[in-house]
GUTOR-912771 format. One record per residue: residue number from 0; residue in three letters; x, y, z of N, C-alpha, C in turn. Coordinates in nm, 2 decimals, always signed. Example, Ala and Ser with C-alpha at 12.3 -4.5 7.8 and 13.67 -1.06 7.14 Angstrom:
residues 2
  num  residuo     n.X     n.Y     n.Z    ca.X    ca.Y    ca.Z     c.X     c.Y     c.Z
    0      ALA   +1.32   -0.57   +0.78   +1.23   -0.45   +0.78   +1.32   -0.33   +0.78
    1      SER   +1.28   -0.22   +0.71   +1.37   -0.11   +0.71   +1.29   +0.00   +0.79
***
This chain:
residues 225
  num  residuo     n.X     n.Y     n.Z    ca.X    ca.Y    ca.Z     c.X     c.Y     c.Z
    0      MET   +0.09   -0.15   +0.00   +0.01   -0.01   +0.01   +0.09   +0.10   -0.01
    1      ASN   +0.04   +0.21   -0.09   +0.12   +0.37   -0.09   +0.07   +0.45   +0.01
    2      THR   +0.10   +0.44   +0.15   +0.03   +0.52   +0.25   +0.04   +0.65   +0.24
    3      ALA   +0.15   +0.70   +0.14   +0.16   +0.87   +0.15   +0.07   +0.88   +0.03
    4      ARG   +0.06   +0.86   -0.11   -0.06   +0.87   -0.20   -0.17   +0.89   -0.13
    5      PHE   -0.22   +0.78   -0.05   -0.36   +0.76   -0.01   -0.37   +0.87   +0.10
    6      LEU   -0.28   +0.90   +0.21   -0.33   +0.99   +0.28   -0.33   +1.14   +0.22
    7      LYS   -0.25   +1.17   +0.10   -0.25   +1.30   +0.02   -0.36   +1.30   -0.04
    8      SER   -0.42   +1.20   -0.09   -0.54   +1.21   -0.16   -0.68   +1.25   -0.09
    9      ALA   -0.64   +1.23   +0.07   -0.73   +1.25   +0.14   -0.72   +1.38   +0.24
   10      GLY   -0.65   +1.44   +0.16   -0.59   +1.58   +0.23   -0.53   +1.59   +0.33
   11      VAL   -0.46   +1.48   +0.39   -0.39   +1.50   +0.53   -0.26   +1.53   +0.49
   12      GLY   -0.23   +1.64   +0.57   -0.11   +1.70   +0.55   -0.04   +1.77   +0.67
   13      ALA   +0.04   +1.90   +0.65   +0.10   +1.97   +0.74   +0.00   +2.01   +0.86
   14      GLY   +0.07   +1.96   +0.99   +0.00   +2.02   +1.10   -0.11   +1.89   +1.17
   15      ASP   -0.10   +1.80   +1.09   -0.18   +1.65   +1.12   -0.08   +1.57   +1.18
   16      GLU   -0.17   +1.48   +1.25   -0.08   +1.38   +1.31   -0.16   +1.24   +1.25
   17      VAL   -0.09   +1.17   +1.23   -0.14   +1.01   +1.18   -0.09   +0.90   +1.29
   18      ILE   -0.17   +0.82   +1.34   -0.14   +0.72   +1.43   -0.10   +0.60   +1.35
   19      VAL   +0.02   +0.54   +1.38   +0.06   +0.41   +1.32   +0.13   +0.34   +1.39
   20      SER   +0.17   +0.17   +1.37   +0.26   +0.10   +1.46   +0.37   +0.10   +1.43
   21      ALA   +0.47   +0.09   +1.54   +0.62   +0.07   +1.56   +0.62   -0.05   +1.51
   22      TYR   +0.55   -0.17   +1.54   +0.60   -0.32   +1.50   +0.60   -0.34   +1.35
   23      ALA   +0.68   -0.27   +1.30   +0.66   -0.25   +1.14   +0.77   -0.21   +1.07
   24      ASP   +0.76   -0.23   +0.94   +0.85   -0.13   +0.88   +0.82   -0.01   +0.86
   25      THR   +0.91   +0.05   +0.79   +0.90   +0.24   +0.81   +0.81   +0.29   +0.70
   26      GLU   +0.76   +0.19   +0.62   +0.67   +0.27   +0.51   +0.56   +0.35   +0.57
   27      ALA   +0.51   +0.27   +0.65   +0.37   +0.39   +0.67   +0.41   +0.51   +0.75
   28      ALA   +0.54   +0.53   +0.83   +0.58   +0.64   +0.92   +0.65   +0.72   +0.81
   29      GLU   +0.72   +0.65   +0.70   +0.79   +0.76   +0.60   +0.65   +0.83   +0.53
   30      GLY   +0.56   +0.73   +0.49   +0.44   +0.79   +0.39   +0.38   +0.93   +0.51
   31      VAL   +0.39   +0.91   +0.61   +0.30   +1.02   +0.69   +0.42   +1.11   +0.67
   32      VAL   +0.54   +1.15   +0.70   +0.64   +1.24   +0.68   +0.62   +1.29   +0.52
   33      LEU   +0.63   +1.21   +0.42   +0.61   +1.26   +0.29   +0.48   +1.34   +0.30
   34      VAL   +0.37   +1.35   +0.34   +0.28   +1.42   +0.32   +0.29   +1.57   +0.41
   35      GLY   +0.37   +1.56   +0.49   +0.43   +1.68   +0.60   +0.37   +1.66   +0.74
   36      ALA   +0.28   +1.53   +0.76   +0.20   +1.52   +0.87   +0.32   +1.46   +0.95
   37      ARG   +0.29   +1.43   +1.08   +0.37   +1.34   +1.22   +0.31   +1.24   +1.25
   38      PRO   +0.39   +1.14   +1.24   +0.36   +1.00   +1.29   +0.36   +1.01   +1.40
   39      VAL   +0.27   +0.94   +1.48   +0.24   +0.90   +1.62   +0.23   +0.79   +1.63
   40      PHE   +0.29   +0.70   +1.72   +0.34   +0.55   +1.76   +0.25   +0.52   +1.83
   41      ALA   +0.15   +0.43   +1.84   +0.08   +0.36   +1.94   +0.09   +0.22   +1.95
   42      ASP   +0.12   +0.16   +2.08   +0.12   -0.02   +2.11   +0.05   -0.06   +2.02
   43      ILE   +0.07   -0.21   +2.01   +0.04   -0.29   +1.96   -0.05   -0.41   +2.07
   44      ASP   -0.14   -0.49   +2.02   -0.21   -0.58   +2.08   -0.09   -0.71   +2.08
   45      PRO   -0.06   -0.75   +2.22   +0.07   -0.87   +2.21   +0.00   -0.99   +2.16
   46      SER   -0.14   -1.00   +2.11   -0.18   -1.12   +2.07   -0.19   -1.12   +1.91
   47      SER   -0.23   -1.02   +1.85   -0.25   -1.03   +1.70   -0.13   -0.90   +1.63
   48      TYR   -0.04   -0.86   +1.72   +0.07   -0.76   +1.66   +0.01   -0.66   +1.58
   49      CYS   -0.13   -0.63   +1.58   -0.18   -0.48   +1.53   -0.19   -0.39   +1.61
   50      LEU   -0.23   -0.29   +1.58   -0.25   -0.18   +1.69   -0.36   -0.22   +1.75
   51      ASP   -0.31   -0.18   +1.89   -0.43   -0.19   +1.98   -0.53   -0.09   +2.01
   52      PRO   -0.69   -0.11   +1.95   -0.76   +0.00   +1.98   -0.76   +0.08   +2.09
   53      GLY   -0.74   +0.03   +2.21   -0.75   +0.10   +2.29   -0.59   +0.20   +2.31
   54      ALA   -0.47   +0.15   +2.26   -0.35   +0.26   +2.27   -0.39   +0.34   +2.17
   55      VAL   -0.44   +0.34   +2.06   -0.50   +0.45   +2.00   -0.59   +0.51   +2.03
   56      ALA   -0.66   +0.51   +2.11   -0.75   +0.60   +2.17   -0.69   +0.67   +2.26
   57      ALA   -0.60   +0.60   +2.34   -0.51   +0.68   +2.42   -0.40   +0.80   +2.35
   58      ALA   -0.38   +0.77   +2.24   -0.28   +0.84   +2.17   -0.35   +0.97   +2.06
   59      LEU   -0.49   +0.97   +2.06   -0.56   +1.06   +2.02   -0.54   +1.19   +2.06
   60      THR   -0.51   +1.28   +1.97   -0.53   +1.45   +2.00   -0.62   +1.52   +1.89
   61      SER   -0.61   +1.66   +1.94   -0.69   +1.72   +1.85   -0.64   +1.71   +1.72
   62      ARG   -0.50   +1.69   +1.72   -0.43   +1.72   +1.56   -0.46   +1.58   +1.47
   63      THR   -0.49   +1.47   +1.55   -0.50   +1.34   +1.50   -0.62   +1.35   +1.38
   64      ALA   -0.56   +1.29   +1.24   -0.61   +1.31   +1.14   -0.65   +1.17   +1.06
   65      ALA   -0.57   +1.07   +1.10   -0.58   +0.92   +1.02   -0.52   +0.81   +1.13
   66      VAL   -0.59   +0.70   +1.09   -0.51   +0.60   +1.17   -0.45   +0.51   +1.05
   67      VAL   -0.34   +0.47   +1.07   -0.30   +0.36   +0.96   -0.27   +0.22   +1.06
   68      ALA   -0.41   +0.15   +0.99   -0.40   +0.00   +1.10   -0.41   -0.10   +0.98
   69      LEU   -0.26   -0.18   +0.99   -0.28   -0.28   +0.86   -0.26   -0.40   +0.95
   70      PRO   -0.29   -0.53   +0.87   -0.25   -0.65   +0.90   -0.12   -0.67   +0.98
   71      ALA   -0.09   -0.76   +1.07   +0.03   -0.81   +1.11   +0.07   -0.93   +1.06
   72      PHE   +0.17   -0.95   +0.97   +0.20   -1.11   +0.92   +0.08   -1.18   +0.89
   73      GLY   -0.01   -1.11   +0.84   -0.16   -1.19   +0.80   -0.24   -1.16   +0.88
   74      CYS   -0.23   -1.14   +0.99   -0.37   -1.11   +1.10   -0.42   -0.99   +1.07
   75      PRO   -0.54   -0.98   +1.09   -0.62   -0.85   +1.04   -0.61   -0.80   +1.19
   76      PRO   -0.61   -0.65   +1.18   -0.66   -0.58   +1.31   -0.82   -0.60   +1.35
   77      GLU   -0.84   -0.51   +1.47   -0.97   -0.53   +1.53   -1.07   -0.43   +1.45
   78      GLN   -1.12   -0.46   +1.33   -1.15   -0.36   +1.26   -1.30   -0.29   +1.30
   79      ALA   -1.37   -0.38   +1.39   -1.53   -0.30   +1.42   -1.44   -0.21   +1.52
   80      ARG   -1.33   -0.23   +1.66   -1.33   -0.11   +1.75   -1.26   +0.00   +1.64
   81      LEU   -1.19   -0.03   +1.56   -1.15   +0.12   +1.53   -1.21   +0.15   +1.43
   82      ASP   -1.31   +0.08   +1.37   -1.41   +0.17   +1.28   -1.46   +0.28   +1.37
   83      GLN   -1.53   +0.20   +1.46   -1.59   +0.28   +1.59   -1.52   +0.40   +1.62
   84      LEU   -1.38   +0.39   +1.68   -1.34   +0.52   +1.68   -1.29   +0.61   +1.59
   85      ALA   -1.29   +0.56   +1.44   -1.28   +0.64   +1.35   -1.40   +0.72   +1.33
   86      SER   -1.53   +0.65   +1.38   -1.65   +0.73   +1.33   -1.67   +0.82   +1.46
   87      ILE   -1.62   +0.81   +1.59   -1.68   +0.89   +1.66   -1.60   +1.01   +1.67
   88      HIS   -1.45   +0.98   +1.61   -1.36   +1.12   +1.63   -1.35   +1.15   +1.49
   89      GLY   -1.40   +1.11   +1.37   -1.41   +1.20   +1.23   -1.28   +1.16   +1.17
   90      LEU   -1.23   +1.01   +1.18   -1.08   +0.99   +1.14   -1.09   +0.92   +1.04
   91      LEU   -0.98   +0.94   +0.92   -0.97   +0.88   +0.83   -0.86   +0.75   +0.88
   92      LEU   -0.96   +0.61   +0.83   -0.89   +0.49   +0.89   -0.83   +0.42   +0.73
   93      VAL   -0.68   +0.41   +0.77   -0.63   +0.35   +0.64   -0.61   +0.20   +0.68
   94      GLY   -0.69   +0.11   +0.59   -0.71   -0.04   +0.64   -0.62   -0.12   +0.57
   95      PRO   -0.61   -0.25   +0.57   -0.58   -0.34   +0.45   -0.65   -0.33   +0.34
   96      GLY   -0.57   -0.35   +0.23   -0.60   -0.34   +0.09   -0.65   -0.49   +0.05
   97      ALA   -0.66   -0.50   -0.08   -0.68   -0.63   -0.13   -0.55   -0.70   -0.14
   98      THR   -0.53   -0.86   -0.13   -0.39   -0.91   -0.17   -0.41   -1.02   -0.28
   99      ALA   -0.31   -1.03   -0.37   -0.31   -1.11   -0.45   -0.27   -1.26   -0.44
  100      ILE   -0.27   -1.30   -0.32   -0.25   -1.42   -0.28   -0.36   -1.51   -0.34
  101      GLU   -0.31   -1.62   -0.37   -0.41   -1.73   -0.42   -0.46   -1.82   -0.31
  102      ALA   -0.62   -1.82   -0.31   -0.70   -1.89   -0.20   -0.63   -2.00   -0.15
  103      GLY   -0.57   -2.08   -0.25   -0.53   -2.23   -0.24   -0.38   -2.22   -0.16
  104      GLU   -0.32   -2.12   -0.17   -0.20   -2.11   -0.09   -0.22   -2.07   +0.04
  105      VAL   -0.30   -1.96   +0.06   -0.32   -1.95   +0.21   -0.39   -2.05   +0.27
  106      GLU   -0.49   -2.14   +0.19   -0.55   -2.26   +0.27   -0.41   -2.33   +0.29
  107      GLN   -0.34   -2.36   +0.24   -0.21   -2.43   +0.27   -0.16   -2.39   +0.37
  108      ARG   -0.11   -2.25   +0.36   -0.03   -2.21   +0.45   -0.11   -2.23   +0.62
  109      ARG   -0.28   -2.21   +0.61   -0.34   -2.21   +0.73   -0.32   -2.38   +0.78
  110      ARG   -0.29   -2.45   +0.71   -0.29   -2.62   +0.73   -0.16   -2.63   +0.83
  111      HIS   -0.06   -2.57   +0.74   +0.09   -2.56   +0.78   +0.09   -2.50   +0.92
  112      ALA   +0.03   -2.41   +0.97   +0.01   -2.35   +1.10   -0.06   -2.42   +1.20
  113      ALA   -0.16   -2.48   +1.15   -0.26   -2.55   +1.23   -0.16   -2.68   +1.29
  114      PHE   -0.09   -2.75   +1.21   +0.04   -2.87   +1.21   +0.11   -2.82   +1.32
  115      LEU   +0.21   -2.70   +1.33   +0.26   -2.64   +1.40   +0.23   -2.63   +1.54
  116      THR   +0.11   -2.55   +1.53   +0.07   -2.53   +1.64   +0.04   -2.61   +1.74
  117      GLY   -0.03   -2.75   +1.69   -0.08   -2.83   +1.73   +0.07   -2.93   +1.81
  118      ARG   +0.16   -2.90   +1.78   +0.29   -3.01   +1.82   +0.41   -2.92   +1.86
  119      LEU   +0.40   -2.80   +1.85   +0.52   -2.69   +1.89   +0.53   -2.69   +2.02
  120      THR   +0.65   -2.73   +2.10   +0.63   -2.69   +2.27   +0.80   -2.61   +2.26
  121      GLY   +0.78   -2.51   +2.41   +0.89   -2.46   +2.41   +0.92   -2.31   +2.36
  122      VAL   +0.81   -2.30   +2.23   +0.80   -2.14   +2.22   +0.60   -2.14   +2.19
  123      ARG   +0.62   -2.00   +2.23   +0.45   -2.00   +2.23   +0.45   -1.95   +2.10
  124      THR   +0.32   -2.04   +2.06   +0.26   -2.04   +1.93   +0.18   -1.92   +1.92
  125      PRO   +0.11   -1.86   +1.78   +0.06   -1.74   +1.75   -0.06   -1.79   +1.84
  126      ASP   -0.18   -1.67   +1.91   -0.30   -1.68   +1.93   -0.39   -1.70   +1.86
  127      PRO   -0.50   -1.77   +1.85   -0.61   -1.77   +1.76   -0.66   -1.64   +1.67
  128      CYS   -0.66   -1.61   +1.54   -0.69   -1.47   +1.49   -0.77   -1.51   +1.36
  129      GLU   -0.90   -1.47   +1.35   -0.98   -1.49   +1.26   -0.96   -1.43   +1.12
  130      GLY   -0.94   -1.49   +1.02   -0.88   -1.45   +0.91   -0.78   -1.46   +0.87
  131      HIS   -0.68   -1.50   +0.97   -0.54   -1.51   +0.94   -0.49   -1.56   +0.81
  132      SER   -0.41   -1.49   +0.75   -0.35   -1.57   +0.62   -0.20   -1.62   +0.63
  133      TYR   -0.14   -1.62   +0.75   -0.04   -1.67   +0.76   +0.09   -1.66   +0.67
  134      GLN   +0.11   -1.48   +0.64   +0.22   -1.48   +0.58   +0.34   -1.50   +0.64
  135      ARG   +0.31   -1.48   +0.79   +0.42   -1.56   +0.88   +0.39   -1.57   +0.99
  136      TYR   +0.45   -1.69   +1.03   +0.40   -1.79   +1.13   +0.53   -1.75   +1.23
  137      VAL   +0.44   -1.67   +1.36   +0.52   -1.57   +1.42   +0.52   -1.64   +1.58
  138      VAL   +0.61   -1.69   +1.64   +0.62   -1.75   +1.78   +0.70   -1.65   +1.86
  139      ARG   +0.69   -1.66   +1.98   +0.75   -1.63   +2.08   +0.88   -1.72   +2.16
  140      VAL   +0.98   -1.68   +2.20   +1.11   -1.77   +2.24   +1.06   -1.69   +2.39
  141      PRO   +1.06   -1.80   +2.50   +1.07   -1.78   +2.63   +1.22   -1.73   +2.65
  142      GLY   +1.20   -1.65   +2.76   +1.36   -1.64   +2.82   +1.37   -1.52   +2.86
  143      ASN   +1.47   -1.46   +2.86   +1.49   -1.31   +2.91   +1.50   -1.21   +2.79
  144      GLY   +1.47   -1.21   +2.71   +1.44   -1.12   +2.59   +1.54   -1.15   +2.45
  145      ARG   +1.60   -1.06   +2.39   +1.66   -1.07   +2.27   +1.75   -1.19   +2.28
  146      PRO   +1.86   -1.17   +2.37   +1.97   -1.25   +2.37   +1.93   -1.40   +2.34
  147      ASP   +1.82   -1.45   +2.42   +1.76   -1.57   +2.44   +1.69   -1.63   +2.29
  148      ARG   +1.63   -1.49   +2.24   +1.56   -1.52   +2.10   +1.67   -1.55   +1.99
  149      ASP   +1.75   -1.47   +2.03   +1.86   -1.46   +1.90   +1.96   -1.59   +1.91
  150      ALA   +1.99   -1.65   +2.00   +2.06   -1.77   +2.04   +1.98   -1.88   +1.98
  151      PHE   +1.85   -1.88   +2.02   +1.77   -1.98   +1.98   +1.76   -1.98   +1.82
  152      ALA   +1.75   -1.86   +1.74   +1.73   -1.87   +1.61   +1.90   -1.91   +1.58
  153      ARG   +1.97   -1.88   +1.61   +2.12   -1.91   +1.56   +2.12   -2.08   +1.62
  154      ALA   +2.07   -2.10   +1.65   +2.05   -2.29   +1.69   +1.98   -2.35   +1.59
  155      LEU   +1.85   -2.27   +1.57   +1.76   -2.34   +1.47   +1.85   -2.34   +1.32
  156      ARG   +1.89   -2.23   +1.30   +1.98   -2.21   +1.16   +2.05   -2.33   +1.16
  157      GLY   +2.15   -2.34   +1.29   +2.26   -2.43   +1.25   +2.19   -2.61   +1.28
  158      ARG   +2.04   -2.61   +1.28   +2.00   -2.74   +1.24   +1.95   -2.73   +1.09
  159      GLY   +1.96   -2.63   +1.01   +1.88   -2.64   +0.89   +1.73   -2.59   +0.88
  160      VAL   +1.71   -2.52   +0.99   +1.59   -2.48   +0.98   +1.57   -2.33   +0.96
  161      GLY   +1.52   -2.29   +0.88   +1.52   -2.13   +0.81   +1.41   -2.05   +0.90
  162      CYS   +1.47   -1.93   +0.98   +1.37   -1.84   +1.01   +1.43   -1.70   +1.04
  163      GLU   +1.36   -1.62   +1.08   +1.39   -1.48   +1.10   +1.32   -1.39   +1.18
  164      VAL   +1.41   -1.27   +1.21   +1.35   -1.17   +1.30   +1.23   -1.11   +1.23
  165      PRO   +1.11   -1.10   +1.25   +1.02   -1.02   +1.20   +1.06   -0.87   +1.20
  166      VAL   +1.07   -0.82   +1.33   +1.10   -0.70   +1.33   +1.24   -0.66   +1.42
  167      GLN   +1.35   -0.63   +1.36   +1.45   -0.63   +1.44   +1.46   -0.50   +1.54
  168      ILE   +1.43   -0.40   +1.47   +1.40   -0.27   +1.55   +1.30   -0.17   +1.53
  169      PRO   +1.21   -0.17   +1.63   +1.08   -0.12   +1.65   +1.10   +0.06   +1.54
  170      VAL   +1.01   +0.09   +1.47   +1.05   +0.23   +1.41   +1.08   +0.31   +1.48
  171      HIS   +1.03   +0.33   +1.63   +1.01   +0.43   +1.73   +1.15   +0.45   +1.79
  172      ARG   +1.21   +0.34   +1.77   +1.37   +0.31   +1.81   +1.46   +0.37   +1.73
  173      LYS   +1.44   +0.37   +1.58   +1.51   +0.44   +1.48   +1.56   +0.55   +1.49
  174      PRO   +1.69   +0.59   +1.46   +1.72   +0.76   +1.44   +1.63   +0.85   +1.38
  175      ALA   +1.58   +0.81   +1.29   +1.47   +0.87   +1.20   +1.36   +0.94   +1.30
  176      PHE   +1.32   +0.85   +1.39   +1.19   +0.87   +1.44   +1.19   +0.84   +1.61
  177      ARG   +1.33   +0.84   +1.65   +1.32   +0.83   +1.79   +1.30   +0.95   +1.88
  178      SER   +1.21   +0.92   +1.94   +1.13   +1.02   +2.06   +1.15   +1.01   +2.18
  179      GLY   +1.20   +0.89   +2.24   +1.19   +0.85   +2.39   +1.06   +0.80   +2.46
  180      LEU   +0.96   +0.77   +2.34   +0.83   +0.71   +2.36   +0.84   +0.55   +2.44
  181      ARG   +0.77   +0.52   +2.52   +0.77   +0.38   +2.58   +0.67   +0.31   +2.51
  182      LEU   +0.68   +0.22   +2.43   +0.59   +0.12   +2.39   +0.61   -0.03   +2.44
  183      PRO   +0.54   -0.05   +2.56   +0.61   -0.21   +2.61   +0.55   -0.34   +2.55
  184      GLU   +0.46   -0.33   +2.46   +0.41   -0.48   +2.40   +0.48   -0.46   +2.26
  185      THR   +0.51   -0.32   +2.21   +0.58   -0.30   +2.10   +0.73   -0.40   +2.11
  186      GLU   +0.79   -0.33   +2.22   +0.94   -0.33   +2.25   +0.95   -0.52   +2.30
  187      ARG   +0.84   -0.55   +2.39   +0.87   -0.70   +2.39   +0.83   -0.79   +2.27
  188      ALA   +0.79   -0.77   +2.20   +0.75   -0.83   +2.06   +0.87   -0.83   +1.98
  189      ALA   +0.94   -0.73   +1.99   +1.08   -0.71   +1.89   +1.17   -0.79   +1.97
  190      ASP   +1.18   -0.81   +2.10   +1.29   -0.90   +2.16   +1.24   -1.02   +2.18
  191      GLU   +1.12   -1.08   +2.13   +1.09   -1.20   +2.17   +1.04   -1.30   +2.06
  192      THR   +1.04   -1.21   +1.94   +0.93   -1.31   +1.83   +1.06   -1.34   +1.72
  193      LEU   +1.00   -1.45   +1.67   +1.11   -1.53   +1.57   +0.98   -1.56   +1.45
  194      ALA   +1.02   -1.57   +1.32   +0.90   -1.61   +1.22   +0.94   -1.75   +1.18
  195      LEU   +0.90   -1.85   +1.16   +0.89   -1.98   +1.10   +0.83   -1.96   +0.96
  196      PRO   +0.91   -2.05   +0.88   +0.84   -2.06   +0.73   +0.74   -2.16   +0.74
  197      VAL   +0.62   -2.12   +0.66   +0.49   -2.18   +0.65   +0.46   -2.19   +0.49
  198      HIS   +0.59   -2.19   +0.40   +0.53   -2.20   +0.27   +0.46   -2.28   +0.22
  199      ALA   +0.37   -2.24   +0.12   +0.26   -2.36   +0.09   +0.36   -2.48   +0.01
  200      SER   +0.47   -2.46   -0.02   +0.53   -2.57   -0.09   +0.61   -2.64   +0.03
  201      MET   +0.59   -2.63   +0.14   +0.67   -2.70   +0.23   +0.63   -2.83   +0.23
  202      SER   +0.66   -2.91   +0.28   +0.66   -3.11   +0.31   +0.58   -3.11   +0.41
  203      ARG   +0.55   -3.22   +0.46   +0.54   -3.24   +0.61   +0.63   -3.27   +0.67
  204      ARG   +0.72   -3.34   +0.59   +0.86   -3.39   +0.63   +0.94   -3.29   +0.68
  205      GLU   +0.94   -3.16   +0.60   +1.00   -3.03   +0.65   +0.93   -2.98   +0.78
  206      LEU   +0.81   -2.99   +0.79   +0.73   -2.92   +0.90   +0.77   -3.00   +1.01
  207      GLN   +0.75   -3.15   +1.00   +0.78   -3.22   +1.14   +0.95   -3.19   +1.20
  208      ARG   +1.05   -3.17   +1.08   +1.18   -3.15   +1.11   +1.20   -3.01   +1.21
  209      MET   +1.12   -2.93   +1.15   +1.12   -2.77   +1.23   +1.05   -2.83   +1.38
  210      VAL   +0.95   -2.89   +1.39   +0.88   -2.90   +1.53   +0.98   -2.98   +1.60
  211      SER   +1.07   -3.08   +1.52   +1.15   -3.13   +1.63   +1.27   -3.07   +1.69
  212      SER   +1.30   -2.97   +1.58   +1.43   -2.90   +1.63   +1.39   -2.78   +1.75
  213      CYS   +1.26   -2.73   +1.72   +1.21   -2.62   +1.80   +1.17   -2.70   +1.93
  214      ASN   +1.12   -2.79   +1.96   +1.11   -2.86   +2.11   +1.22   -2.93   +2.18
  215      ALA   +1.33   -2.97   +2.09   +1.44   -3.00   +2.16   +1.52   -2.88   +2.21
  216      LEU   +1.52   -2.75   +2.16   +1.59   -2.67   +2.18   +1.48   -2.55   +2.29
  217      GLY   +1.37   -2.62   +2.28   +1.27   -2.48   +2.38   +1.30   -2.53   +2.52
  218      GLY   +1.36   -2.62   +2.56   +1.36   -2.67   +2.69   +1.48   -2.57   +2.75
  219      LEU   +1.59   -2.56   +2.66   +1.73   -2.46   +2.70   +1.70   -2.34   +2.74
  220      LEU   +1.60   -2.27   +2.73   +1.56   -2.13   +2.72   +1.44   -2.11   +2.82
  221      GLN   +1.44   -2.12   +2.97   +1.35   -2.08   +3.08   +1.34   -1.94   +3.07
  222      PRO   +1.20   -1.91   +3.13   +1.17   -1.76   +3.15   +1.26   -1.74   +3.31
  223      ALA   +1.28   -1.60   +3.30   +1.33   -1.56   +3.42   +1.25   -1.53   +3.53
  224      PHE   +1.26   -1.53   +3.64   +1.18   -1.49   +3.74   +1.22   -1.40   +3.86
***
C-alpha cells in the first residue's frame, strides 16, 4: 500500500498527526512524513501484533487526522473497534487493501500453521486470529528477551531450519523517528518474536523437522523469575 498517496488524496498534510504502528517496517511512518504530517506511534495488541485500539484511543489528540491500521503477518486488526473510533472522532482509517495471494496458497499455509500449533512446545505459538493468512508464522521464544531469542534462532539455523526476526528494531527506536516514547508490548515483541517458514510448498517432513528442532531447543531457554 502506498500510504503517502492515500493520505495525500484524503487531504492529510502539514499540522496533522497520523497514528501508526512501530512494530512494522518504516513504510507507513515515512509515508506520513512525506505528506508533511507527523507520525504518532501507538502500542500493539500482544496477541495479534496489530495496533491496539485502546492504545490508539489513548494517543488521539485534536490534531489526529488518520490511523494506519494494517494486518500484521497476515492477522487483520480489530476492525470493528477501529471503525468505531474513526466514526466517533471523524478520522480517516487506512486499512488493509486487497491481496493477490491465491486462496489455495492461503489454505495450505493455514494447514501448515495448524500442524505447527498442535505440535510445537518450548515456544509460544500464535494466538487464534480470525481470517489469519499466515504470511508469517510468528512465535515467541521464552527467556530473558532478545539474547535468548537470537541464540534460539542461531541454533535453529544450525539445524537447517530457516527462520528470521520479523522486526529487528521498532520504528520508534530508529534514529529518524526516535522520541523516547515507551511502547512496552511493541518492545517486548521485538525482543521475543521469531518467524518460522510456512510456505505452501513445504512438505510434512520439513514441518516435522522444524517441530523436532524447536522442541529439542525449547527446554534450554527458561523464563526468568
